[in-house]
ROSE-4610 file (N, C-alpha, C; in Angstrom, 1 decimal, always signed):
// ROSE-4610
residu = [M/M/M/M/M/M/K/K/K/K/K/K/Q/Q/Q/K/K/K/R/R/R/F/F/F/F/F/F/I/I/I/T/T/T/I/I/I/E/E/E/G/G/G/G/G/G/E/E/E/G/G/G/S/S/S/G/G/G/K/K/K/T/T/T/T/T/T/Q/Q/Q/S/S/S/F/F/F/Y/Y/Y/L/L/L/R/R/R/D/D/D/Y/Y/Y/F/F/F/Q/Q/Q/Q/Q/Q/K/K/K/G/G/G/Y/Y/Y/K/K/K/T/T/T/L/L/L/L/L/L/T/T/T/R/R/R/E/E/E/P/P/P/G/G/G/G/G/G/T/T/T/V/V/V/L/L/L/A/A/A/E/E/E/C/C/C/I/I/I/R/R/R/N/N/N/I/I/I/L/L/L/L/L/L/N/N/N/P/P/P/N/N/N/L/L/L/N/N/N/L/L/L/L/L/L/P/P/P/L/L/L/S/S/S/E/E/E/L/L/L/F/F/F/L/L/L/Y/Y/Y/E/E/E/A/A/A/A/A/A/R/R/R/V/V/V/Q/Q/Q/H/H/H/V/V/V/K/K/K/E/E/E/L/L/L/I/I/I/L/L/L/P/P/P/A/A/A/L/L/L/M/M/M/S/S/S/E/E/E/K/K/K/I/I/I/V/V/V/I/I/I/C/C/C/D/D/D/R/R/R/F/F/F/I/I/I/D/D/D/A/A/A/T/T/T/V/V/V/A/A/A/Y/Y/Y/Q/Q/Q/G/G/G/Y/Y/Y/G/G/G/R/R/R/K/K/K/L/L/L/D/D/D/L/L/L/K/K/K/L/L/L/I/I/I/N/N/N/K/K/K/L/L/L/N/N/N/F/F/F/I/I/I/A/A/A/A/A/A/Y/Y/Y/G/G/G/I/I/I/F/F/F/P/P/P/S/S/S/L/L/L/T/T/T/I/I/I/Y/Y/Y/L/L/L/D/D/D/I/I/I/K/K/K/S/S/S/S/S/S/R/R/R/G/G/G/L/L/L/N/N/N/K/K/K/A/A/A/R/R/R/M/M/M/L/L/L/N/N/N/K/K/K/K/K/K/Y/Y/Y/Y/Y/Y/G/G/G/K/K/K/T/T/T/G/G/G/D/D/D/R/R/R/I/I/I/E/E/E/S/S/S/E/E/E/S/S/S/M/M/M/K/K/K/F/F/F/H/H/H/V/V/V/N/N/N/V/V/V/R/R/R/N/N/N/G/G/G/Y/Y/Y/L/L/L/K/K/K/Q/Q/Q/A/A/A/K/K/K/K/K/K/Y/Y/Y/P/P/P/N/N/N/R/R/R/I/I/I/K/K/K/I/I/I/V/V/V/K/K/K/I/I/I/Q/Q/Q/K/K/K/T/T/T/P/P/P/M/M/M/Q/Q/Q/T/T/T/Q/Q/Q/N/N/N/L/L/L/I/I/I/R/R/R/K/K/K/I/I/I/V/V/V/D/D/D/I/I/I/L/L/L/F/F/F]
num = [1/1/1/2/2/2/3/3/3/4/4/4/5/5/5/6/6/6/7/7/7/8/8/8/9/9/9/10/10/10/11/11/11/12/12/12/13/13/13/14/14/14/15/15/15/16/16/16/17/17/17/18/18/18/19/19/19/20/20/20/21/21/21/22/22/22/23/23/23/24/24/24/25/25/25/26/26/26/27/27/27/28/28/28/29/29/29/30/30/30/31/31/31/32/32/32/33/33/33/34/34/34/35/35/35/36/36/36/37/37/37/38/38/38/39/39/39/40/40/40/41/41/41/42/42/42/43/43/43/44/44/44/45/45/45/46/46/46/47/47/47/48/48/48/49/49/49/50/50/50/51/51/51/52/52/52/53/53/53/54/54/54/55/55/55/56/56/56/57/57/57/58/58/58/59/59/59/60/60/60/61/61/61/62/62/62/63/63/63/64/64/64/65/65/65/66/66/66/67/67/67/68/68/68/69/69/69/70/70/70/71/71/71/72/72/72/73/73/73/74/74/74/75/75/75/76/76/76/77/77/77/78/78/78/79/79/79/80/80/80/81/81/81/82/82/82/83/83/83/84/84/84/85/85/85/86/86/86/87/87/87/88/88/88/89/89/89/90/90/90/91/91/91/92/92/92/93/93/93/94/94/94/95/95/95/96/96/96/97/97/97/98/98/98/99/99/99/100/100/100/101/101/101/102/102/102/103/103/103/104/104/104/105/105/105/106/106/106/107/107/107/108/108/108/109/109/109/110/110/110/111/111/111/112/112/112/113/113/113/114/114/114/115/115/115/116/116/116/117/117/117/118/118/118/119/119/119/120/120/120/121/121/121/122/122/122/123/123/123/124/124/124/125/125/125/126/126/126/127/127/127/128/128/128/129/129/129/130/130/130/131/131/131/132/132/132/133/133/133/134/134/134/135/135/135/136/136/136/137/137/137/138/138/138/139/139/139/140/140/140/141/141/141/142/142/142/143/143/143/144/144/144/145/145/145/146/146/146/147/147/147/148/148/148/149/149/149/150/150/150/151/151/151/152/152/152/153/153/153/154/154/154/155/155/155/156/156/156/157/157/157/158/158/158/159/159/159/160/160/160/161/161/161/162/162/162/163/163/163/164/164/164/165/165/165/166/166/166/167/167/167/168/168/168/169/169/169/170/170/170/171/171/171/172/172/172/173/173/173/174/174/174/175/175/175/176/176/176/177/177/177/178/178/178/179/179/179/180/180/180/181/181/181/182/182/182/183/183/183/184/184/184/185/185/185/186/186/186/187/187/187/188/188/188/189/189/189/190/190/190/191/191/191/192/192/192/193/193/193/194/194/194/195/195/195/196/196/196/197/197/197/198/198/198/199/199/199/200/200/200/201/201/201/202/202/202/203/203/203/204/204/204/205/205/205/206/206/206/207/207/207/208/208/208/209/209/209/210/210/210/211/211/211/212/212/212/213/213/213/214/214/214]
x = [-27.4/-27.1/-25.6/-24.9/-23.5/-23.4/-22.4/-22.1/-21.1/-21.1/-20.1/-18.7/-17.8/-16.5/-15.7/-14.9/-14.1/-12.7/-11.7/-10.3/-9.9/-9.5/-9.2/-8.2/-7.3/-6.2/-6.3/-6.7/-6.8/-5.7/-5.1/-4.2/-4.6/-4.4/-4.7/-3.4/-3.2/-2.0/-2.3/-1.2/-1.3/-0.2/+0.0/+1.1/+0.7/+1.6/+1.4/+0.1/-0.7/-1.9/-3.0/-2.9/-4.0/-5.2/-5.0/-6.1/-6.2/-5.1/-5.1/-5.7/-5.2/-5.6/-7.1/-7.6/-9.1/-9.9/-9.5/-10.2/-10.1/-8.9/-8.8/-9.7/-9.9/-10.8/-12.3/-12.6/-13.9/-14.2/-13.3/-13.5/-13.6/-12.8/-12.9/-14.3/-14.8/-16.1/-17.2/-17.0/-18.0/-18.1/-16.9/-16.9/-17.5/-17.2/-17.7/-19.3/-19.8/-21.2/-21.9/-21.1/-21.6/-21.5/-20.8/-20.7/-19.4/-18.4/-17.2/-16.2/-15.4/-14.3/-13.1/-12.6/-11.5/-10.3/-9.2/-8.0/-7.5/-7.4/-6.8/-5.4/-4.5/-3.1/-2.4/-1.1/-0.4/+1.1/+1.7/+3.1/+3.8/+5.0/+5.6/+4.9/+4.8/+4.2/+3.4/+2.5/+1.6/+2.1/+3.4/+3.9/+4.9/+5.3/+6.1/+7.4/+8.1/+9.4/+9.2/+8.1/+7.9/+7.5/+6.8/+6.5/+7.8/+8.7/+10.0/+10.8/+10.7/+11.4/+10.7/+9.4/+8.6/+9.1/+9.4/+9.9/+11.2/+12.0/+13.3/+13.1/+12.3/+12.1/+11.5/+10.7/+10.0/+10.7/+11.8/+12.5/+13.3/+12.9/+13.6/+15.0/+15.4/+16.8/+17.8/+17.3/+18.2/+18.5/+19.8/+20.2/+20.4/+19.3/+19.4/+19.7/+20.7/+21.0/+19.8/+19.6/+18.4/+18.4/+19.5/+19.6/+19.3/+19.8/+19.4/+18.0/+17.4/+15.9/+15.2/+15.6/+14.9/+14.9/+16.1/+16.2/+15.4/+15.3/+14.5/+13.0/+12.5/+11.1/+10.9/+11.8/+11.6/+11.7/+12.6/+12.7/+11.4/+10.8/+9.5/+8.4/+8.5/+7.5/+7.6/+8.8/+8.9/+8.2/+8.4/+7.8/+6.3/+5.9/+4.5/+3.7/+4.2/+3.5/+3.5/+4.6/+4.7/+3.9/+3.9/+3.3/+1.8/+1.4/+0.1/-0.8/-0.2/-1.1/-1.4/-0.3/-0.6/-1.5/-1.3/-2.3/-3.7/-3.9/-5.2/-5.9/-5.1/-5.6/-6.0/-5.1/-5.4/-6.6/-7.0/-8.2/-9.4/-9.3/-10.4/-10.9/-9.9/-10.3/-10.0/-10.7/-10.4/-9.3/-8.2/-7.1/-7.0/-7.0/-6.9/-5.6/-4.7/-3.4/-3.1/-2.8/-2.4/-1.0/-0.8/+0.5/+1.0/+1.7/+2.3/+3.4/+3.5/+4.6/+4.7/+3.5/+3.5/+4.1/+4.0/+4.6/+6.1/+6.7/+8.2/+8.6/+7.8/+8.2/+8.1/+7.1/+6.9/+7.9/+8.1/+9.0/+10.5/+10.8/+12.2/+12.7/+11.7/+12.1/+12.0/+10.9/+10.7/+11.2/+11.0/+11.4/+12.9/+13.5/+14.9/+15.8/+15.1/+15.8/+16.6/+16.2/+16.8/+16.3/+17.1/+16.8/+15.5/+14.6/+13.3/+13.3/+14.2/+14.3/+14.7/+15.6/+16.0/+14.8/+14.1/+13.0/+11.9/+11.6/+10.5/+11.0/+12.2/+12.7/+12.6/+13.1/+13.0/+11.6/+10.7/+9.3/+8.7/+9.0/+8.5/+9.0/+10.3/+10.8/+10.2/+10.2/+9.7/+8.2/+7.5/+6.0/+5.7/+6.7/+6.4/+5.6/+5.8/+5.2/+3.8/+3.2/+1.8/+1.6/+0.5/+0.2/-1.2/-1.5/-2.9/-3.9/-5.0/-6.1/-6.6/-6.6/-7.1/-6.3/-5.9/-5.2/-6.0/-6.3/-6.9/-5.8/-5.6/-4.6/-5.4/-5.2/-5.8/-4.9/-5.4/-4.6/-4.9/-3.9/-4.0/-2.8/-3.0/-1.8/-0.8/+0.5/+1.5/+1.6/+1.6/+1.7/+0.6/-0.6/-1.8/-1.7/-1.4/-1.3/-0.1/+1.0/+2.2/+1.9/+1.3/+1.0/+0.1/-0.9/-1.9/-1.2/-0.3/+0.4/+1.3/+2.0/+2.9/+2.2/+1.0/+0.2/-0.2/-0.6/-1.1/+0.0/+1.3/+2.4/+3.3/+2.9/+3.7/+4.1/+3.1/+3.4/+4.2/+4.3/+5.2/+6.6/+6.7/+8.0/+8.5/+7.7/+8.1/+7.4/+7.7/+7.0/+7.1/+8.2/+8.4/+7.9/+7.3/+6.8/+7.8/+7.5/+8.4/+9.5/+10.3/+11.5/+11.1/+10.0/+9.6/+8.9/+8.1/+7.4/+8.3/+9.5/+10.5/+11.3/+11.1/+11.7/+11.2/+11.9/+11.6/+10.3/+9.7/+8.5/+8.8/+10.0/+10.3/+10.3/+10.8/+10.7/+9.3/+8.4/+7.0/+6.2/+6.6/+6.1/+6.5/+7.8/+8.3/+7.5/+7.2/+6.5/+5.1/+4.4/+3.1/+3.2/+4.2/+4.3/+4.6/+5.3/+5.6/+4.3/+3.4/+2.1/+1.3/+1.3/+0.5/+1.0/+2.3/+2.9/+2.6/+2.6/+2.2/+0.7/-0.1/-1.6/-1.8/-1.0/-1.1/-0.6/+0.4/+1.0/+0.1/-0.6/-1.5/-2.9/-3.6/-4.9/-6.0/-5.8/-6.8/-6.8/-5.6/-5.4/-5.5/-4.9/-4.8/-5.8/-6.7/-7.8/-7.5/-7.5/-7.2/-8.5/-8.5/-9.6/-9.1/-9.7/-9.4/-10.0/-9.2/-9.6/-10.7/-11.9/-13.0/-13.0/-14.1/-14.1/-14.2/-14.9/-15.0/-14.5/-14.0/-13.6/-14.7/-15.9/-17.0/-17.3/-17.1/-17.3/-16.3/-15.1/-14.0/-14.3/-14.8/-15.1/-16.2/-17.2/-18.2/-17.7/-16.7/-16.1/-15.4/-14.7/-14.0/-15.1/-16.2/-17.2/-17.8/-17.9/-18.5/-17.5/-16.2/-15.3/-15.4/-15.4/-15.5/-16.7/-17.9/-19.1/-19.2/-18.4/-18.4/-17.8/-16.9/-16.2/-16.9/-17.8/-18.4/-20.0]
y = [+13.5/+14.8/+14.7/+15.8/+15.9/+15.9/+15.2/+15.2/+16.3/+16.8/+17.7/+17.1/+17.8/+17.3/+17.2/+16.1/+15.9/+15.5/+16.2/+15.8/+14.6/+13.5/+12.3/+11.5/+10.8/+10.0/+8.6/+7.7/+6.3/+5.5/+4.6/+3.7/+2.2/+1.5/+0.1/-0.7/-1.5/-2.3/-3.8/-4.6/-6.0/-6.6/-7.9/-8.6/-8.9/-9.7/-10.1/-10.9/-10.6/-11.3/-11.1/-10.0/-9.7/-9.0/-8.5/-7.9/-6.4/-5.7/-4.3/-3.5/-3.7/-2.9/-3.0/-4.2/-4.4/-3.7/-3.8/-3.2/-1.7/-1.2/+0.3/+0.9/+0.2/+0.6/+0.6/-0.5/-0.6/+0.5/+0.8/+1.8/+3.2/+3.5/+4.7/+4.9/+3.8/+3.9/+4.1/+3.5/+3.7/+5.1/+5.8/+7.2/+8.1/+7.8/+8.6/+8.4/+7.2/+7.0/+7.8/+8.1/+8.8/+10.3/+10.7/+12.1/+12.8/+12.0/+12.6/+12.7/+13.7/+13.8/+13.0/+12.1/+11.2/+11.2/+10.8/+10.5/+9.1/+8.3/+6.9/+6.9/+6.5/+6.4/+5.2/+5.1/+3.9/+4.2/+3.3/+3.4/+2.0/+2.0/+3.2/+3.6/+4.9/+5.3/+6.6/+6.9/+8.0/+9.2/+9.4/+10.4/+9.8/+10.6/+10.1/+9.5/+10.3/+9.8/+8.6/+8.6/+7.5/+6.2/+6.4/+5.2/+4.6/+5.4/+5.0/+4.2/+4.7/+4.1/+2.7/+2.7/+1.4/+0.4/+0.7/-0.3/-0.9/+0.0/-0.5/-1.5/-1.1/-1.8/-3.2/-3.3/-4.6/-5.5/-5.0/-5.7/-6.9/-8.1/-9.3/-9.5/-8.8/-9.0/-8.1/-7.2/-6.3/-6.7/-6.6/-7.0/-5.7/-5.4/-4.2/-4.5/-3.8/-3.9/-3.4/-4.0/-3.5/-2.0/-1.4/+0.0/+0.8/+0.4/+1.0/+0.9/-0.2/-0.4/+0.6/+0.7/+1.6/+3.0/+3.5/+4.9/+5.1/+4.1/+4.3/+4.4/+3.6/+3.7/+5.1/+5.6/+6.9/+8.1/+7.9/+8.9/+9.0/+7.8/+7.8/+8.5/+8.3/+8.8/+10.3/+10.9/+12.3/+13.0/+12.4/+13.0/+12.8/+11.6/+11.3/+12.2/+12.3/+13.2/+14.6/+15.1/+16.6/+16.9/+16.1/+16.4/+16.0/+15.0/+14.5/+14.4/+13.8/+13.6/+14.9/+15.7/+16.9/+17.9/+18.1/+19.0/+18.4/+17.1/+16.5/+16.7/+16.6/+16.8/+18.2/+19.1/+20.6/+21.0/+20.3/+20.6/+19.8/+19.3/+18.6/+17.3/+16.6/+15.3/+14.2/+13.1/+11.8/+11.1/+10.9/+10.2/+8.8/+7.9/+6.4/+6.0/+5.5/+5.1/+3.6/+2.9/+1.5/+1.4/+1.1/+1.1/+2.5/+2.6/+3.8/+3.5/+4.3/+4.1/+2.8/+2.2/+0.9/-0.2/-0.1/-1.1/-1.0/+0.1/+0.3/-0.4/-0.1/-0.8/-2.3/-2.8/-4.2/-4.9/-4.3/-5.0/-4.7/-3.4/-3.1/-3.3/-3.1/-3.3/-4.7/-5.3/-6.7/-7.7/-7.4/-8.3/-8.2/-7.0/-6.9/-6.7/-6.6/-6.4/-5.1/-4.1/-2.8/-2.1/-1.2/-0.5/+0.2/-0.1/+0.5/+1.9/+2.4/+3.8/+4.6/+4.1/+4.7/+4.8/+3.7/+3.7/+4.7/+4.7/+5.6/+7.1/+7.4/+8.7/+9.1/+8.2/+8.5/+8.6/+7.7/+7.8/+9.2/+9.7/+11.0/+12.1/+12.0/+13.1/+13.0/+11.8/+11.6/+11.9/+11.7/+11.9/+13.3/+14.1/+15.5/+15.5/+14.5/+14.5/+14.1/+13.7/+13.3/+11.8/+11.4/+10.0/+9.8/+8.5/+8.2/+8.4/+8.8/+8.9/+7.6/+6.7/+5.3/+4.4/+3.2/+2.2/+0.9/+0.4/-1.0/-2.0/-2.9/-4.0/-5.2/-5.7/-6.9/-8.1/-8.9/-10.0/-11.3/-12.0/-13.2/-14.1/-15.4/-16.3/-16.1/-16.0/-15.6/-16.6/-17.9/-18.8/-18.7/-18.5/-18.4/-17.1/-16.0/-14.7/-14.7/-15.3/-15.3/-16.1/-17.3/-18.2/-17.4/-16.7/-16.0/-14.9/-14.1/-13.0/-13.5/-14.6/-15.1/-15.6/-16.2/-16.6/-15.4/-14.4/-13.2/-12.5/-12.5/-11.8/-12.7/-14.0/-14.9/-14.5/-14.0/-13.6/-12.4/-11.6/-10.4/-10.6/-11.4/-11.6/-13.0/-14.0/-15.4/-16.0/-17.3/-18.1/-17.7/-17.0/-16.5/-15.1/-14.5/-13.1/-12.0/-10.8/-9.7/-9.9/-8.9/-9.0/-9.2/-8.6/-8.8/-10.2/-10.5/-11.8/-13.0/-12.8/-13.9/-14.1/-13.3/-13.5/-14.8/-15.3/-16.5/-16.4/-17.6/-17.6/-17.0/-17.3/-16.7/-15.2/-14.6/-13.1/-12.7/-13.3/-12.9/-13.1/-14.2/-14.4/-13.3/-12.9/-11.8/-10.5/-10.3/-9.1/-9.1/-10.2/-10.3/-10.0/-10.6/-10.4/-8.9/-8.3/-6.8/-6.0/-6.4/-5.7/-5.9/-7.1/-7.4/-6.7/-6.5/-5.8/-4.3/-3.8/-2.4/-2.2/-3.1/-3.0/-3.0/-3.8/-3.9/-2.6/-2.0/-0.8/+0.4/+0.4/+1.6/+1.1/+0.5/+0.0/+1.0/+2.2/+3.2/+3.6/+3.4/+3.8/+2.6/+1.5/+0.3/-0.7/-1.0/-1.9/-3.2/-4.3/-5.6/-6.1/-6.4/-7.0/-8.4/-9.5/-10.8/-11.0/-11.5/-11.7/-12.8/-12.4/-13.3/-14.2/-14.9/-15.8/-15.1/-13.9/-13.1/-11.7/-11.0/-9.6/-8.7/-8.9/-8.0/-8.2/-9.5/-9.8/-9.0/-9.0/-8.3/-6.8/-6.3/-4.9/-4.5/-5.3/-5.0/-4.8/-5.6/-5.4/-4.0/-3.7/-2.4/-1.2/-1.4/-0.3/-0.1/-1.2/-1.1/-0.2/-0.4/+0.4/+1.9/+2.1/+3.4/+4.2/+3.5/+4.1/+4.7/+4.2/+4.7/+6.2/+6.4/+7.7/+8.7/+8.2/+9.1/+9.0]
z = [-4.5/-3.8/-3.3/-3.6/-3.2/-1.7/-1.2/+0.2/+0.5/+1.8/+2.2/+2.0/+1.3/+1.0/+2.3/+2.4/+3.5/+3.1/+3.6/+3.4/+4.2/+3.5/+4.2/+3.4/+4.2/+3.5/+4.0/+3.0/+3.3/+2.5/+3.2/+2.6/+2.7/+1.6/+1.5/+1.5/+2.5/+2.6/+2.6/+2.3/+2.3/+1.6/+1.8/+1.2/-0.3/-0.9/-2.3/-2.5/-3.5/-3.8/-2.8/-2.0/-1.1/-1.7/-3.0/-3.7/-3.4/-3.0/-2.7/-3.9/-5.1/-6.2/-6.5/-6.5/-6.7/-5.6/-4.3/-3.2/-3.3/-3.7/-3.9/-4.9/-6.0/-7.1/-6.6/-5.9/-5.3/-4.3/-3.5/-2.5/-3.2/-4.2/-4.9/-5.5/-6.1/-6.7/-5.7/-4.5/-3.4/-3.0/-2.8/-2.4/-3.5/-4.7/-5.8/-5.9/-5.6/-5.6/-4.5/-3.4/-2.3/-2.5/-3.6/-3.9/-3.5/-3.1/-2.7/-3.9/-3.9/-4.9/-4.3/-5.2/-4.7/-5.6/-5.1/-5.9/-5.5/-6.5/-6.3/-6.9/-6.1/-6.5/-5.9/-6.2/-5.7/-5.4/-4.6/-4.3/-4.6/-5.1/-5.7/-7.0/-7.3/-8.5/-8.3/-9.2/-9.1/-9.9/-10.0/-10.9/-11.9/-12.9/-13.9/-13.4/-12.5/-12.0/-11.1/-10.2/-9.3/-10.1/-11.2/-12.0/-12.6/-13.0/-13.5/-12.4/-11.2/-10.1/-9.8/-10.0/-9.8/-10.7/-12.0/-12.9/-12.5/-11.9/-11.4/-10.3/-9.3/-8.1/-8.4/-9.4/-9.7/-10.7/-11.3/-12.3/-11.7/-12.0/-11.3/-11.8/-12.8/-13.4/-12.7/-11.8/-11.1/-9.7/-9.3/-8.0/-7.2/-6.4/-5.6/-4.2/-3.6/-2.2/-1.4/-0.2/+0.6/+0.9/+1.2/+1.4/+0.2/-1.0/-2.3/-2.5/-2.2/-2.4/-1.5/-0.3/+0.6/+0.1/-0.3/-0.8/-2.0/-2.9/-4.1/-3.7/-2.8/-2.4/-1.8/-1.0/-0.4/-1.4/-2.4/-3.4/-4.2/-4.5/-5.2/-4.4/-3.1/-2.2/-2.1/-2.1/-2.1/-3.3/-4.5/-5.7/-5.6/-5.1/-5.1/-4.1/-2.9/-1.9/-2.3/-2.8/-3.1/-4.3/-5.4/-6.6/-6.7/-5.9/-6.1/-4.8/-3.8/-2.6/-1.8/-1.5/-0.8/-1.5/-2.8/-3.6/-3.5/-3.6/-3.6/-2.2/-1.1/+0.2/+0.4/-0.1/+0.1/-0.7/-1.7/-2.5/-2.0/-0.7/+0.0/-0.7/-1.2/-1.8/-0.8/-1.0/-0.3/-1.1/-0.6/-1.3/-0.8/-1.8/-1.5/-2.2/-1.3/-1.9/-1.6/-2.7/-2.7/-2.2/-0.9/-0.2/+0.1/+1.3/+1.7/+2.8/+3.8/+4.7/+5.5/+5.7/+6.4/+5.6/+4.3/+3.4/+3.5/+3.7/+3.8/+5.1/+6.2/+7.5/+7.4/+6.7/+6.6/+5.7/+4.5/+3.6/+3.8/+4.0/+4.2/+5.6/+6.6/+8.0/+8.4/+8.3/+8.8/+7.7/+6.5/+5.4/+5.2/+5.0/+4.7/+6.0/+7.1/+8.4/+8.5/+7.8/+8.0/+9.2/+9.7/+11.0/+11.0/+11.9/+11.9/+12.2/+13.1/+13.4/+12.2/+11.4/+10.2/+9.2/+9.1/+8.2/+8.6/+9.9/+10.3/+10.1/+10.3/+10.1/+8.6/+7.7/+6.3/+5.8/+6.4/+6.0/+6.3/+7.5/+8.0/+7.0/+6.7/+5.8/+4.4/+3.8/+2.5/+2.3/+3.4/+3.3/+3.8/+4.0/+4.5/+5.7/+6.6/+7.9/+7.9/+6.8/+6.8/+7.1/+7.7/+8.0/+7.5/+7.2/+6.8/+7.9/+7.6/+8.5/+8.9/+7.9/+8.1/+7.2/+7.7/+6.9/+7.0/+5.9/+5.8/+5.5/+6.4/+6.1/+5.7/+4.5/+3.9/+4.3/+5.2/+5.7/+4.9/+4.4/+3.7/+4.1/+4.2/+4.4/+3.4/+3.8/+2.8/+1.7/+1.9/+0.8/-0.2/+0.3/-0.6/-1.5/-0.8/-1.5/-2.5/-2.2/-3.0/-4.3/-4.1/-5.3/-6.2/-5.7/-6.5/-7.3/-6.6/-7.2/-8.3/-8.1/-9.1/-10.3/-10.1/-11.3/-12.1/-11.4/-12.2/-12.9/-12.4/-13.0/-13.9/-14.0/-14.7/-16.1/-16.9/-18.3/-18.4/-17.3/-17.4/-16.9/-15.8/-15.1/-15.0/-15.5/-15.4/-14.2/-14.0/-13.1/-11.6/-11.3/-9.9/-9.7/-10.7/-10.5/-10.6/-10.0/-10.1/-9.0/-8.9/-8.0/-6.5/-6.1/-4.7/-4.6/-5.5/-5.5/-5.5/-6.1/-6.2/-5.0/-3.9/-2.7/-2.0/-1.0/-0.3/+0.5/+0.8/+1.6/+3.0/+3.5/+4.8/+4.8/+3.7/+3.6/+3.6/+2.9/+2.9/+4.2/+4.9/+6.2/+7.2/+7.1/+7.9/+7.6/+6.3/+5.9/+6.5/+6.5/+7.1/+8.6/+9.2/+10.7/+11.0/+10.1/+10.2/+10.2/+9.2/+9.1/+10.3/+10.8/+12.0/+13.2/+13.3/+14.5/+14.3/+13.1/+12.9/+13.3/+13.0/+13.3/+14.8/+15.5/+16.9/+17.6/+17.0/+17.5/+17.3/+16.1/+15.8/+15.6/+16.6/+16.4/+16.0/+16.4/+16.0/+14.5/+13.9/+12.5/+11.6/+12.0/+11.1/+11.5/+10.5/+10.7/+9.9/+10.5/+9.9/+9.2/+8.0/+7.2/+6.7/+7.1/+6.6/+5.2/+4.3/+2.9/+3.0/+2.3/+2.2/+0.9/+0.7/-0.4/-1.7/-1.7/-2.9/-2.7/-3.7/-3.5/-2.9/-3.4/-2.9/-1.4/-1.0/+0.4/+1.3/+0.8/+1.5/+1.4/+0.3/+0.2/+1.1/+1.3/+2.3/+3.7/+4.1/+5.4/+5.5/+4.4/+4.3/+4.4/+3.7/+3.7/+5.1/+5.9/+7.2/+8.1/+7.9/+8.6/+8.2/+6.9/+6.3/+6.7/+6.7/+7.0/+8.4/+9.3/+10.6/+10.6/+9.7/+9.6/+8.6/+7.7/+6.8/+6.8]
């Protein structure tokens, strides 16, 4: 039996190797089983232009300045939100997005040490003022997650992974700290989920959070 449709915007966040993509697919399937219309997307990406920008951002052979990197992420977000996310929300879909504005704060703010006020302003503009209704932050120790991510991407980008994965451990520790500070700042929106032994065990924790709202 179809459930009453509900407009809702969920983002899945986490550092490298946290399993965001897997958990996003699991959650999409869960909502569909419950009868909800859903859209699963990702950042950077989701549209033709944003996917092209994604290829630039992940290319380990390119030397991007931190500010250039920030503007590219925001440019991809403008296209993504306007072309895909906003229309889906307007049509009463549940939107699940693999990364969103909190990733920019964590990576470009705490990782790259760019001005947080600037980032928050650009995030607001690029996202057309929308914020997630719920954010699931998948927490994993930086060294564990990074090693896992590099192994998965080894055949595509080499032993150090893509451009972001090839950053220093200190960078990734700073990113994790940024996420945790965001979660502390917005406890009603951002829920921390510790990575469990299996992906499904982690998913079950996510579903417990979601079930309170649906």
